[in-house]
MIDOSE-1310 file (N, C-alpha, C; in nm, 2 decimals, decimal comma, always signed):
residues 308
mknp	-3,19/+0,17/-1,58/-3,12/+0,29/-1,53/-3,02/+0,26/-1,42; -2,91/+0,33/-1,43/-2,81/+0,30/-1,33/-2,85/+0,36/-1,19; -2,82/+0,29/-1,09/-2,86/+0,32/-0,95/-2,74/+0,38/-0,89; -2,74/+0,51/-0,84/-2,63/+0,57/-0,77/-2,58/+0,49/-0,65
nkik	-2,67/+0,42/-0,58/-2,63/+0,34/-0,47/-2,55/+0,22/-0,51; -2,59/+0,16/-0,63/-2,51/+0,05/-0,68/-2,37/+0,09/-0,72; -2,36/+0,21/-0,77/-2,23/+0,27/-0,81/-2,14/+0,28/-0,69; -2,20/+0,33/-0,58/-2,13/+0,35/-0,45/-2,08/+0,21/-0,40
illv	-2,16/+0,11/-0,42/-2,12/-0,02/-0,37/-2,00/-0,07/-0,45; -2,00/-0,05/-0,59/-1,89/-0,08/-0,67/-1,76/-0,01/-0,63; -1,78/+0,12/-0,60/-1,66/+0,20/-0,56/-1,60/+0,15/-0,43; -1,69/+0,11/-0,34/-1,63/+0,05/-0,21/-1,56/-0,08/-0,23
llll	-1,61/-0,16/-0,32/-1,54/-0,28/-0,36/-1,40/-0,26/-0,42; -1,40/-0,15/-0,51/-1,27/-0,11/-0,57/-1,18/-0,06/-0,47; -1,24/+0,01/-0,37/-1,16/+0,07/-0,26/-1,08/-0,03/-0,18; -1,15/-0,14/-0,16/-1,09/-0,25/-0,08/-0,96/-0,31/-0,15
llat	-0,96/-0,30/-0,29/-0,85/-0,35/-0,36/-0,74/-0,24/-0,38; -0,78/-0,11/-0,39/-0,69/-0,01/-0,42/-0,65/+0,08/-0,31; -0,69/+0,05/-0,19/-0,67/+0,15/-0,07/-0,52/+0,16/-0,04; -0,43/+0,08/-0,09/-0,29/+0,09/-0,06/-0,23/+0,21/-0,13
gctt	-0,29/+0,26/-0,25/-0,24/+0,37/-0,32/-0,09/+0,36/-0,35; -0,01/+0,47/-0,34/+0,13/+0,47/-0,38/+0,22/+0,47/-0,26; +0,16/+0,45/-0,14/+0,24/+0,44/-0,02/+0,33/+0,32/-0,02; +0,46/+0,34/+0,02/+0,56/+0,23/+0,03/+0,59/+0,20/+0,17
tltd	+0,56/+0,08/+0,21/+0,58/+0,04/+0,35/+0,73/+0,01/+0,38; +0,78/+0,06/+0,49/+0,92/+0,04/+0,53/+0,93/-0,11/+0,58; +1,02/-0,18/+0,52/+1,04/-0,32/+0,55/+1,18/-0,36/+0,60; +1,19/-0,47/+0,67/+1,33/-0,51/+0,71/+1,39/-0,60/+0,61
knnk	+1,50/-0,67/+0,65/+1,57/-0,75/+0,55/+1,49/-0,88/+0,51; +1,40/-0,92/+0,59/+1,31/-1,03/+0,56/+1,18/-0,98/+0,49; +1,18/-0,86/+0,45/+1,06/-0,80/+0,38/+0,94/-0,80/+0,46; +0,96/-0,79/+0,59/+0,84/-0,77/+0,69/+0,83/-0,62/+0,73
pikn	+0,70/-0,58/+0,74/+0,68/-0,43/+0,77/+0,74/-0,40/+0,91; +0,81/-0,29/+0,91/+0,87/-0,24/+1,04/+0,77/-0,15/+1,11; +0,74/-0,18/+1,23/+0,64/-0,11/+1,31/+0,70/-0,02/+1,42; +0,63/+0,08/+1,45/+0,67/+0,17/+1,57/+0,63/+0,09/+1,69
petg	+0,72/+0,06/+1,78/+0,69/-0,03/+1,90/+0,59/+0,04/+1,99; +0,58/+0,17/+1,99/+0,48/+0,24/+2,08/+0,34/+0,24/+2,02; +0,32/+0,27/+1,89/+0,19/+0,28/+1,84/+0,15/+0,15/+1,76; +0,24/+0,07/+1,73/+0,21/-0,06/+1,66/+0,18/-0,04/+1,51
qslt	+0,19/+0,08/+1,46/+0,16/+0,10/+1,32/+0,28/+0,07/+1,23; +0,25/+0,02/+1,11/+0,35/+0,00/+1,01/+0,40/+0,13/+0,96; +0,53/+0,15/+0,95/+0,58/+0,28/+0,91/+0,60/+0,29/+0,76; +0,59/+0,41/+0,71/+0,59/+0,44/+0,56/+0,73/+0,48/+0,52
knil	+0,78/+0,42/+0,41/+0,92/+0,45/+0,37/+0,92/+0,59/+0,30; +0,83/+0,62/+0,21/+0,83/+0,75/+0,13/+0,75/+0,86/+0,20; +0,79/+0,89/+0,33/+0,73/+1,00/+0,40/+0,76/+1,13/+0,33; +0,67/+1,23/+0,35/+0,68/+1,36/+0,29/+0,76/+1,47/+0,37
cqpk	+0,76/+1,45/+0,50/+0,83/+1,54/+0,58/+0,89/+1,47/+0,71; +0,96/+1,55/+0,78/+1,04/+1,49/+0,89/+0,95/+1,45/+1,01; +0,97/+1,33/+1,07/+0,90/+1,30/+1,19/+0,96/+1,37/+1,31; +0,89/+1,37/+1,42/+0,94/+1,44/+1,55/+0,96/+1,33/+1,66
dket	+0,88/+1,22/+1,65/+0,90/+1,12/+1,75/+1,04/+1,06/+1,75; +1,10/+1,06/+1,86/+1,24/+1,01/+1,87/+1,26/+0,87/+1,83; +1,17/+0,78/+1,87/+1,17/+0,64/+1,83/+1,15/+0,62/+1,68; +1,06/+0,70/+1,62/+1,04/+0,69/+1,48/+1,16/+0,74/+1,40
ikiy	+1,22/+0,85/+1,45/+1,35/+0,90/+1,38/+1,46/+0,79/+1,39; +1,47/+0,73/+1,51/+1,57/+0,63/+1,52/+1,55/+0,51/+1,43; +1,43/+0,47/+1,41/+1,40/+0,36/+1,32/+1,43/+0,39/+1,17; +1,40/+0,52/+1,13/+1,43/+0,56/+1,00/+1,58/+0,56/+0,97
kenk	+1,65/+0,62/+1,07/+1,79/+0,63/+1,05/+1,86/+0,49/+1,05; +1,81/+0,40/+1,13/+1,86/+0,26/+1,13/+1,84/+0,19/+1,00; +1,74/+0,23/+0,93/+1,71/+0,17/+0,80/+1,75/+0,26/+0,68; +1,85/+0,35/+0,71/+1,92/+0,44/+0,61/+1,82/+0,52/+0,53
isle	+1,72/+0,58/+0,60/+1,63/+0,67/+0,53/+1,67/+0,81/+0,56; +1,71/+0,89/+0,46/+1,77/+1,02/+0,48/+1,66/+1,12/+0,52; +1,67/+1,18/+0,63/+1,56/+1,27/+0,68/+1,61/+1,42/+0,67; +1,74/+1,44/+0,66/+1,80/+1,57/+0,66/+1,75/+1,66/+0,55
kmps	+1,72/+1,60/+0,43/+1,68/+1,68/+0,31/+1,53/+1,71/+0,31; +1,46/+1,64/+0,40/+1,32/+1,66/+0,40/+1,28/+1,79/+0,48; +1,17/+1,85/+0,44/+1,13/+1,97/+0,52/+1,06/+1,92/+0,65; +1,05/+2,01/+0,75/+0,97/+1,98/+0,86/+0,83/+1,98/+0,82
cenf	+0,74/+1,91/+0,89/+0,60/+1,91/+0,85/+0,54/+2,05/+0,85; +0,58/+2,13/+0,95/+0,53/+2,27/+0,96/+0,56/+2,35/+0,84; +0,68/+2,32/+0,77/+0,72/+2,40/+0,66/+0,70/+2,33/+0,52; +0,62/+2,22/+0,53/+0,59/+2,14/+0,40/+0,52/+2,23/+0,30
kits	+0,56/+2,22/+0,18/+0,49/+2,28/+0,07/+0,45/+2,18/-0,04; +0,36/+2,22/-0,13/+0,31/+2,13/-0,23/+0,43/+2,09/-0,32; +0,53/+2,18/-0,34/+0,64/+2,16/-0,42/+0,76/+2,08/-0,35; +0,74/+2,06/-0,22/+0,85/+1,99/-0,15/+0,87/+1,85/-0,20
ggye	+1,00/+1,81/-0,22/+1,04/+1,68/-0,26/+1,04/+1,67/-0,41; +1,01/+1,78/-0,48/+1,01/+1,78/-0,63/+0,89/+1,71/-0,69; +0,89/+1,69/-0,82/+0,77/+1,63/-0,89/+0,77/+1,48/-0,87; +0,66/+1,43/-0,83/+0,65/+1,28/-0,81/+0,53/+1,22/-0,89
glwn	+0,50/+1,28/-1,00/+0,39/+1,23/-1,08/+0,26/+1,30/-1,06; +0,16/+1,28/-1,15/+0,04/+1,35/-1,15/-0,05/+1,32/-1,02; -0,05/+1,19/-0,98/-0,13/+1,15/-0,86/-0,09/+1,23/-0,74; +0,04/+1,23/-0,71/+0,09/+1,31/-0,59/+0,07/+1,46/-0,61
sifv	+0,09/+1,51/-0,73/+0,08/+1,65/-0,75/-0,06/+1,70/-0,74; -0,15/+1,62/-0,79/-0,29/+1,67/-0,79/-0,37/+1,64/-0,66; -0,34/+1,52/-0,60/-0,42/+1,48/-0,49/-0,34/+1,48/-0,36; -0,24/+1,40/-0,35/-0,17/+1,37/-0,22/-0,11/+1,49/-0,16
kpla	-0,02/+1,56/-0,23/+0,06/+1,67/-0,17/-0,03/+1,79/-0,14; -0,12/+1,83/-0,23/-0,21/+1,94/-0,20/-0,30/+1,91/-0,08; -0,34/+1,79/-0,07/-0,43/+1,75/+0,05/-0,34/+1,76/+0,18; -0,22/+1,70/+0,17/-0,13/+1,70/+0,29/-0,10/+1,84/+0,33
fvil	-0,07/+1,93/+0,23/-0,04/+2,07/+0,26/-0,15/+2,14/+0,33; -0,28/+2,12/+0,28/-0,39/+2,19/+0,34/-0,41/+2,14/+0,48; -0,40/+2,01/+0,51/-0,42/+1,96/+0,64/-0,31/+2,01/+0,74; -0,19/+2,02/+0,69/-0,08/+2,07/+0,77/-0,09/+2,22/+0,79
wigk	-0,13/+2,29/+0,69/-0,15/+2,44/+0,70/-0,25/+2,48/+0,81; -0,37/+2,41/+0,80/-0,48/+2,44/+0,89/-0,44/+2,39/+1,03; -0,38/+2,27/+1,04/-0,34/+2,21/+1,16/-0,24/+2,30/+1,24; -0,15/+2,37/+1,16/-0,05/+2,45/+1,23/-0,11/+2,57/+1,30
yins	-0,22/+2,62/+1,25/-0,28/+2,74/+1,31/-0,38/+2,70/+1,42; -0,44/+2,58/+1,41/-0,54/+2,55/+1,52/-0,47/+2,45/+1,62; -0,34/+2,42/+1,59/-0,26/+2,34/+1,68/-0,32/+2,19/+1,70; -0,38/+2,14/+1,59/-0,43/+2,00/+1,60/-0,44/+1,95/+1,45
ygis	-0,36/+1,86/+1,42/-0,37/+1,80/+1,28/-0,49/+1,70/+1,27; -0,53/+1,65/+1,38/-0,65/+1,56/+1,38/-0,77/+1,64/+1,35; -0,79/+1,75/+1,42/-0,91/+1,83/+1,40/-0,90/+1,89/+1,26; -0,78/+1,93/+1,22/-0,76/+1,98/+1,08/-0,81/+1,88/+0,98
liiv	-0,78/+1,75/+0,99/-0,82/+1,65/+0,90/-0,98/+1,65/+0,89; -1,04/+1,66/+1,00/-1,19/+1,66/+1,01/-1,24/+1,79/+0,93; -1,18/+1,90/+0,96/-1,22/+2,03/+0,90/-1,21/+2,02/+0,74; -1,09/+1,96/+0,70/-1,07/+1,95/+0,55/-1,17/+1,85/+0,49
sili	-1,21/+1,75/+0,56/-1,31/+1,65/+0,51/-1,44/+1,73/+0,49; -1,48/+1,81/+0,59/-1,61/+1,89/+0,58/-1,60/+1,99/+0,47; -1,48/+2,06/+0,46/-1,46/+2,16/+0,35/-1,48/+2,10/+0,21; -1,42/+1,98/+0,19/-1,43/+1,91/+0,06/-1,58/+1,88/+0,03
rlia	-1,66/+1,84/+0,13/-1,80/+1,81/+0,11/-1,88/+1,94/+0,09; -1,84/+2,05/+0,15/-1,91/+2,17/+0,12/-1,88/+2,22/-0,02; -1,76/+2,20/-0,07/-1,73/+2,24/-0,21/-1,80/+2,15/-0,30; -1,82/+2,03/-0,27/-1,89/+1,93/-0,36/-2,04/+1,93/-0,33
ypvt	-2,09/+2,02/-0,24/-2,23/+2,01/-0,21/-2,33/+2,02/-0,33; -2,30/+2,11/-0,42/-2,40/+2,12/-0,54/-2,41/+1,98/-0,61; -2,30/+1,91/-0,61/-2,30/+1,78/-0,68/-2,37/+1,67/-0,59; -2,33/+1,67/-0,47/-2,38/+1,57/-0,38/-2,53/+1,59/-0,35
kkta	-2,57/+1,71/-0,35/-2,72/+1,74/-0,33/-2,80/+1,68/-0,44; -2,75/+1,68/-0,57/-2,82/+1,61/-0,68/-2,84/+1,46/-0,65; -2,74/+1,40/-0,59/-2,75/+1,26/-0,56/-2,86/+1,23/-0,46; -2,87/+1,32/-0,36/-2,98/+1,31/-0,26/-3,12/+1,33/-0,33
lqse	-3,12/+1,43/-0,41/-3,25/+1,46/-0,48/-3,29/+1,35/-0,57; -3,19/+1,29/-0,64/-3,23/+1,18/-0,73/-3,29/+1,06/-0,65; -3,24/+1,04/-0,53/-3,29/+0,93/-0,45/-3,44/+0,96/-0,41; -3,47/+1,08/-0,38/-3,60/+1,12/-0,34/-3,70/+1,11/-0,46
llkk	-3,65/+1,16/-0,58/-3,73/+1,15/-0,70/-3,76/+1,01/-0,74; -3,66/+0,92/-0,72/-3,68/+0,78/-0,76/-3,79/+0,72/-0,67; -3,79/+0,76/-0,54/-3,89/+0,71/-0,45/-4,03/+0,75/-0,49; -4,04/+0,88/-0,54/-4,16/+0,94/-0,58/-4,21/+0,87/-0,71
akpd	-4,12/+0,83/-0,80/-4,16/+0,77/-0,92/-4,18/+0,62/-0,91; -4,15/+0,56/-0,80/-4,16/+0,42/-0,78/-4,29/+0,35/-0,83; -4,41/+0,41/-0,79/-4,53/+0,34/-0,84/-4,54/+0,33/-0,99; -4,50/+0,44/-1,06/-4,50/+0,43/-1,21/-4,39/+0,34/-1,27
ldri	-4,28/+0,33/-1,20/-4,17/+0,24/-1,25/-4,21/+0,10/-1,22; -4,28/+0,07/-1,11/-4,33/-0,06/-1,08/-4,43/-0,11/-1,18; -4,52/-0,01/-1,22/-4,62/-0,04/-1,32/-4,56/-0,08/-1,45; -4,46/-0,01/-1,49/-4,40/-0,05/-1,62/-4,33/-0,18/-1,61
ekky	-4,26/-0,21/-1,50/-4,19/-0,34/-1,48/-4,29/-0,45/-1,49; -4,41/-0,43/-1,42/-4,51/-0,53/-1,42/-4,57/-0,55/-1,56; -4,59/-0,44/-1,63/-4,65/-0,45/-1,77/-4,56/-0,53/-1,86; -4,43/-0,52/-1,85/-4,34/-0,58/-1,94/-4,27/-0,70/-1,88
nnkt	-4,32/-0,75/-1,77/-4,26/-0,87/-1,70/-4,27/-0,99/-1,80; -4,15/-1,06/-1,81/-4,14/-1,18/-1,89/-4,14/-1,15/-2,04; -4,14/-1,02/-2,08/-4,14/-0,99/-2,22/-4,00/-0,95/-2,26; -3,94/-1,04/-2,34/-3,79/-1,02/-2,38/-3,77/-0,99/-2,52
dtes	-3,88/-0,98/-2,60/-3,86/-0,95/-2,75/-3,82/-0,81/-2,77; -3,76/-0,78/-2,88/-3,70/-0,65/-2,91/-3,80/-0,54/-2,91; -3,91/-0,56/-2,96/-4,02/-0,46/-2,97/-4,06/-0,42/-2,83; -4,08/-0,52/-2,74/-4,13/-0,49/-2,60/-4,02/-0,41/-2,53
mmkk	-3,89/-0,45/-2,55/-3,79/-0,39/-2,48/-3,77/-0,24/-2,52; -3,80/-0,21/-2,65/-3,79/-0,08/-2,70/-3,90/+0,01/-2,64; -4,02/-0,05/-2,64/-4,14/+0,02/-2,58/-4,12/+0,05/-2,43; -4,06/-0,05/-2,36/-4,03/-0,03/-2,22/-3,93/+0,08/-2,20
sqel	-3,83/+0,08/-2,28/-3,73/+0,19/-2,27/-3,79/+0,32/-2,29; -3,88/+0,33/-2,39/-3,94/+0,46/-2,43/-4,03/+0,51/-2,31; -4,10/+0,41/-2,25/-4,19/+0,45/-2,14/-4,11/+0,49/-2,02; -4,00/+0,42/-1,99/-3,92/+0,46/-1,88/-3,86/+0,60/-1,90
tliy	-3,82/+0,63/-2,02/-3,77/+0,76/-2,05/-3,87/+0,87/-2,02; -3,99/+0,84/-2,06/-4,10/+0,94/-2,03/-4,12/+0,96/-1,88; -4,11/+0,85/-1,80/-4,12/+0,86/-1,66/-4,01/+0,94/-1,60; -3,88/+0,92/-1,65/-3,77/+1,00/-1,60/-3,79/+1,15/-1,63
kkyn	-3,84/+1,18/-1,75/-3,87/+1,32/-1,78/-3,98/+1,38/-1,69; -4,08/+1,30/-1,67/-4,19/+1,34/-1,59/-4,15/+1,38/-1,45; -4,06/+1,30/-1,39/-4,01/+1,33/-1,25/-3,88/+1,40/-1,25; -3,83/+1,44/-1,36/-3,70/+1,51/-1,37/-3,58/+1,43/-1,32
ispl	-3,58/+1,30/-1,35/-3,48/+1,21/-1,31/-3,37/+1,20/-1,41; -3,25/+1,22/-1,37/-3,13/+1,21/-1,46/-3,04/+1,10/-1,40; -3,04/+0,99/-1,46/-2,96/+0,87/-1,41/-2,82/+0,90/-1,37; -2,75/+0,98/-1,45/-2,61/+1,00/-1,42/-2,57/+1,13/-1,35
sgcl	-2,67/+1,22/-1,33/-2,64/+1,35/-1,28/-2,59/+1,35/-1,14; -2,63/+1,25/-1,06/-2,59/+1,24/-0,92/-2,47/+1,15/-0,89; -2,40/+1,10/-1,00/-2,30/+1,00/-0,98/-2,16/+1,06/-0,98; -2,14/+1,19/-1,01/-2,01/+1,25/-1,02/-1,93/+1,23/-0,89
yafl	-1,99/+1,28/-0,78/-1,91/+1,27/-0,66/-1,88/+1,13/-0,62; -1,97/+1,03/-0,65/-1,94/+0,89/-0,62/-1,81/+0,85/-0,69; -1,78/+0,90/-0,81/-1,66/+0,86/-0,88/-1,54/+0,93/-0,82; -1,56/+1,05/-0,75/-1,45/+1,12/-0,69/-1,42/+1,07/-0,55
qlpl	-1,51/+0,99/-0,49/-1,49/+0,94/-0,36/-1,37/+0,85/-0,35; -1,35/+0,77/-0,44/-1,24/+0,67/-0,44/-1,10/+0,74/-0,44; -1,07/+0,83/-0,54/-0,94/+0,89/-0,53/-0,92/+0,98/-0,40; -1,03/+1,04/-0,36/-1,02/+1,12/-0,24/-0,99/+1,03/-0,11
fiaf	-1,05/+0,92/-0,11/-1,03/+0,83/+0,00/-0,88/+0,78/+0,01; -0,84/+0,74/-0,11/-0,70/+0,69/-0,12/-0,60/+0,81/-0,09; -0,63/+0,93/-0,14/-0,55/+1,04/-0,12/-0,54/+1,07/+0,03; -0,65/+1,07/+0,10/-0,65/+1,08/+0,25/-0,56/+0,98/+0,31
leai	-0,58/+0,85/+0,27/-0,50/+0,74/+0,33/-0,35/+0,77/+0,31; -0,31/+0,81/+0,19/-0,17/+0,84/+0,16/-0,12/+0,96/+0,24; -0,20/+1,06/+0,25/-0,16/+1,18/+0,33/-0,14/+1,14/+0,48; -0,22/+1,06/+0,53/-0,21/+1,01/+0,67/-0,08/+0,93/+0,68
nrvp	-0,06/+0,83/+0,59/+0,05/+0,74/+0,61/+0,19/+0,81/+0,58; +0,19/+0,91/+0,49/+0,31/+0,97/+0,45/+0,35/+1,10/+0,52; +0,26/+1,15/+0,61/+0,29/+1,27/+0,69/+0,30/+1,24/+0,84; +0,42/+1,23/+0,89/+0,44/+1,20/+1,03/+0,36/+1,29/+1,13
aife	+0,35/+1,42/+1,10/+0,28/+1,51/+1,19/+0,13/+1,46/+1,21; +0,08/+1,39/+1,11/-0,06/+1,33/+1,13/-0,05/+1,20/+1,20; +0,03/+1,11/+1,15/+0,02/+0,97/+1,21/+0,09/+0,96/+1,35; +0,16/+1,07/+1,39/+0,22/+1,07/+1,52/+0,13/+1,13/+1,62
ekli	+0,03/+1,20/+1,58/-0,05/+1,28/+1,67/-0,16/+1,19/+1,74; -0,21/+1,24/+1,85/-0,33/+1,18/+1,92/-0,44/+1,28/+1,92; -0,56/+1,22/+1,92/-0,68/+1,30/+1,92/-0,79/+1,22/+2,00; -0,83/+1,28/+2,11/-0,93/+1,21/+2,20/-0,88/+1,07/+2,24
flql	-0,75/+1,06/+2,28/-0,69/+0,93/+2,32/-0,68/+0,84/+2,20; -0,70/+0,88/+2,08/-0,68/+0,80/+1,96/-0,54/+0,83/+1,90; -0,46/+0,73/+1,88/-0,33/+0,75/+1,81/-0,37/+0,74/+1,66; -0,36/+0,86/+1,59/-0,41/+0,87/+1,45/-0,36/+0,77/+1,35
gttp	-0,23/+0,73/+1,37/-0,17/+0,64/+1,28/-0,20/+0,49/+1,31; -0,26/+0,46/+1,43/-0,28/+0,33/+1,47/-0,42/+0,28/+1,43; -0,42/+0,15/+1,38/-0,55/+0,09/+1,35/-0,62/+0,04/+1,47; -0,76/+0,03/+1,46/-0,83/-0,02/+1,58/-0,79/-0,16/+1,62
vigf	-0,75/-0,24/+1,53/-0,70/-0,38/+1,57/-0,58/-0,37/+1,67; -0,49/-0,28/+1,64/-0,38/-0,26/+1,73/-0,42/-0,18/+1,85; -0,51/-0,09/+1,83/-0,56/+0,00/+1,94/-0,63/-0,08/+2,05; -0,70/-0,19/+2,01/-0,77/-0,27/+2,11/-0,68/-0,33/+2,22
gtnt	-0,55/-0,33/+2,19/-0,46/-0,38/+2,29/-0,39/-0,28/+2,38; -0,43/-0,15/+2,36/-0,37/-0,04/+2,44/-0,46/+0,00/+2,56; -0,41/+0,09/+2,64/-0,49/+0,13/+2,76/-0,61/+0,21/+2,72; -0,62/+0,27/+2,60/-0,74/+0,34/+2,56/-0,82/+0,26/+2,46
wfmy	-0,83/+0,13/+2,48/-0,90/+0,04/+2,39/-1,04/+0,08/+2,36; -1,11/+0,14/+2,47/-1,25/+0,17/+2,46/-1,27/+0,28/+2,35; -1,17/+0,37/+2,33/-1,19/+0,47/+2,23/-1,19/+0,41/+2,09; -1,11/+0,31/+2,07/-1,11/+0,24/+1,94/-1,24/+0,16/+1,91
illv	-1,30/+0,11/+2,02/-1,43/+0,04/+2,00/-1,53/+0,15/+1,96; -1,53/+0,26/+2,03/-1,62/+0,37/+2,00/-1,60/+0,42/+1,85; -1,48/+0,42/+1,81/-1,45/+0,46/+1,67/-1,51/+0,37/+1,57; -1,49/+0,24/+1,59/-1,55/+0,14/+1,50/-1,70/+0,14/+1,50
iaig	-1,76/+0,16/+1,62/-1,91/+0,17/+1,63/-1,95/+0,30/+1,55; -1,88/+0,41/+1,56/-1,92/+0,53/+1,49/-1,90/+0,51/+1,34; -1,80/+0,44/+1,30/-1,78/+0,41/+1,16/-1,90/+0,33/+1,10; -1,93/+0,22/+1,18/-2,05/+0,14/+1,13/-2,18/+0,21/+1,14
gsty	-2,21/+0,28/+1,25/-2,33/+0,36/+1,26/-2,35/+0,46/+1,15; -2,25/+0,54/+1,13/-2,26/+0,65/+1,03/-2,27/+0,60/+0,89; -2,20/+0,48/+0,86/-2,21/+0,42/+0,73/-2,35/+0,37/+0,71; -2,41/+0,30/+0,81/-2,54/+0,24/+0,79/-2,65/+0,35/+0,76
fsfk	-2,65/+0,45/+0,84/-2,75/+0,56/+0,83/-2,73/+0,64/+0,70; -2,60/+0,65/+0,66/-2,57/+0,72/+0,53/-2,63/+0,64/+0,41; -2,61/+0,51/+0,41/-2,66/+0,43/+0,30/-2,81/+0,42/+0,31; -2,87/+0,42/+0,43/-3,01/+0,40/+0,45/-3,08/+0,53/+0,40
lnat	-3,03/+0,65/+0,44/-3,09/+0,77/+0,40/-3,08/+0,80/+0,25; -2,97/+0,75/+0,19/-2,95/+0,77/+0,05/-3,01/+0,66/-0,04; -3,08/+0,57/+0,02/-3,14/+0,46/-0,05/-3,24/+0,51/-0,15; -3,24/+0,44/-0,27/-3,34/+0,48/-0,37/-3,45/+0,38/-0,37
aasn	-3,55/+0,40/-0,46/-3,66/+0,32/-0,47/-3,62/+0,17/-0,49; -3,51/+0,15/-0,57/-3,47/+0,01/-0,60/-3,42/-0,06/-0,47; -3,39/+0,02/-0,37/-3,34/-0,05/-0,24/-3,45/-0,13/-0,17; -3,58/-0,11/-0,21/-3,69/-0,18/-0,15/-3,71/-0,31/-0,22
eagm	-3,64/-0,33/-0,33/-3,66/-0,46/-0,40/-3,60/-0,57/-0,33; -3,64/-0,69/-0,36/-3,59/-0,81/-0,29/-3,44/-0,82/-0,33; -3,36/-0,85/-0,23/-3,22/-0,86/-0,24/-3,14/-0,74/-0,22; -3,21/-0,62/-0,22/-3,15/-0,49/-0,20/-3,18/-0,44/-0,06
kqmp	-3,28/-0,49/+0,01/-3,31/-0,44/+0,14/-3,20/-0,46/+0,24; -3,12/-0,57/+0,23/-3,01/-0,60/+0,32/-2,88/-0,54/+0,28; -2,88/-0,46/+0,17/-2,76/-0,41/+0,12/-2,69/-0,31/+0,22; -2,77/-0,22/+0,29/-2,70/-0,13/+0,38/-2,63/-0,21/+0,49
iimt	-2,69/-0,32/+0,54/-2,63/-0,40/+0,65/-2,51/-0,47/+0,60; -2,51/-0,52/+0,47/-2,40/-0,59/+0,42/-2,28/-0,50/+0,40; -2,31/-0,38/+0,34/-2,21/-0,28/+0,31/-2,15/-0,23/+0,44; -2,23/-0,21/+0,54/-2,19/-0,16/+0,67/-2,09/-0,26/+0,73
gmii	-2,12/-0,39/+0,72/-2,04/-0,49/+0,77/-1,90/-0,49/+0,70; -1,90/-0,47/+0,57/-1,78/-0,46/+0,50/-1,69/-0,34/+0,54; -1,76/-0,23/+0,56/-1,69/-0,11/+0,60/-1,63/-0,12/+0,74; -1,71/-0,18/+0,83/-1,66/-0,21/+0,97/-1,53/-0,30/+0,96
lmgl	-1,54/-0,40/+0,88/-1,42/-0,49/+0,87/-1,30/-0,42/+0,81; -1,32/-0,33/+0,71/-1,21/-0,25/+0,66/-1,16/-0,15/+0,76; -1,26/-0,09/+0,84/-1,22/+0,01/+0,94/-1,13/-0,05/+1,05; -1,14/-0,18/+1,07/-1,05/-0,24/+1,18/-0,91/-0,23/+1,14
fmps	-0,88/-0,22/+1,01/-0,74/-0,23/+0,96/-0,69/-0,10/+0,90; -0,77/+0,01/+0,91/-0,72/+0,14/+0,85/-0,69/+0,23/+0,97; -0,60/+0,33/+0,94/-0,56/+0,42/+1,05/-0,68/+0,49/+1,11; -0,67/+0,52/+1,24/-0,78/+0,59/+1,31/-0,81/+0,72/+1,24
algl	-0,71/+0,79/+1,19/-0,73/+0,92/+1,12/-0,82/+0,90/+1,00; -0,81/+0,79/+0,93/-0,89/+0,77/+0,81/-1,04/+0,74/+0,86; -1,05/+0,67/+0,97/-1,18/+0,65/+1,03/-1,25/+0,78/+1,06; -1,18/+0,87/+1,11/-1,23/+1,00/+1,14/-1,28/+1,07/+1,02
ywis	-1,20/+1,06/+0,91/-1,24/+1,12/+0,78/-1,37/+1,05/+0,73; -1,38/+0,92/+0,74/-1,50/+0,85/+0,70/-1,62/+0,89/+0,78; -1,61/+0,90/+0,91/-1,72/+0,94/+0,99/-1,77/+1,08/+0,96; -1,67/+1,17/+0,94/-1,70/+1,31/+0,91/-1,78/+1,32/+0,78
tnif	-1,74/+1,25/+0,68/-1,81/+1,26/+0,55/-1,95/+1,20/+0,56; -1,96/+1,09/+0,64/-2,09/+1,02/+0,65/-2,19/+1,11/+0,73; -2,14/+1,18/+0,83/-2,23/+1,27/+0,91/-2,27/+1,38/+0,82; -2,18/+1,43/+0,74/-2,22/+1,54/+0,64/-2,33/+1,49/+0,55
tivq	-2,31/+1,37/+0,50/-2,41/+1,31/+0,41/-2,55/+1,29/+0,47; -2,55/+1,25/+0,60/-2,67/+1,23/+0,67/-2,74/+1,36/+0,69; -2,67/+1,46/+0,74/-2,73/+1,59/+0,76/-2,78/+1,65/+0,63; -2,71/+1,63/+0,52/-2,74/+1,68/+0,39/-2,87/+1,62/+0,34
niiv	-2,88/+1,49/+0,36/-3,00/+1,42/+0,31/-3,13/+1,45/+0,39; -3,11/+1,47/+0,52/-3,22/+1,52/+0,61/-3,27/+1,65/+0,56; -3,18/+1,74/+0,53/-3,21/+1,88/+0,48/-3,29/+1,87/+0,35; -3,24/+1,78/+0,26/-3,31/+1,77/+0,13/-3,45/+1,71/+0,15
krsk	-3,46/+1,61/+0,23/-3,59/+1,55/+0,26/-3,69/+1,65/+0,31; -3,65/+1,73/+0,41/-3,73/+1,83/+0,47/-3,77/+1,94/+0,37; -3,67/+1,98/+0,29/-3,70/+2,08/+0,19/-3,80/+2,04/+0,09; -3,80/+1,91/+0,05/-3,90/+1,85/-0,04/-4,03/+1,85/+0,02
ilne	-4,04/+1,81/+0,15/-4,17/+1,81/+0,22/-4,23/+1,95/+0,22; -4,15/+2,05/+0,25/-4,20/+2,19/+0,25/-4,24/+2,24/+0,12; -4,18/+2,19/+0,01/-4,21/+2,23/-0,12/-4,33/+2,16/-0,18; -4,37/+2,05/-0,12/-4,48/+1,97/-0,18/-4,62/+2,02/-0,13
């Protein structure tokens, strides 16, 4: 049976390779990324709306990037800039528009990003709840699953494998376990993550803003060298802590097997490493979704205890 936690691990590995999305980095004549001297972030060439920071505007003009035809970020629409392909039309631009629209009314694009992260999780709650339930059901079925594994240990003939498969199917039916029912949101996480990354990198109103002393477009690695270095340390700690407890609470029965017990620690380490090099705004998105997952799993666990 496919393990939802293993699928999440594969998605994270793919994320490490695909997190650049369709964002185009602004480069100089030597093909080196051009950075904002104040924030240290690499600037994006194909931005969706006009920046406000004077130094950023100066850099774009020096590199012959036309800003006049772009809408201001406050007036950005999904149709702004014309058609740019299915990816931008379905994910990036609608996401950027919602973040900007909410941010305009609450006067904070950083908080808007967090709100949108939570709204997406609320919309996906019926699906993500199934993932949490599957984890609990697998734990409950573990004794029966272990019994079958022990019964057919070292038996590799076709007849034994067929009988094992049939017995496993009966166990899944007994505990109402559906191997693939909880995996849908796991497959949606990757495009959502990349879409958030692109929205952050391509919308100046987001990457120019500060939230709780965090420059949203700056990575923690750069932030460690600023006057507010302690906030970037806290951000990385929050990324690691929320990731660990999210994996831990969503662990299935298979997570107790040899070789799987250390997986939450290994994956947390990988996420922390990745978090050092991703914009602070994306770190806030990651923390928000993890906290939602943790709260959701706690609610599911308690509801199961009350129903038993």
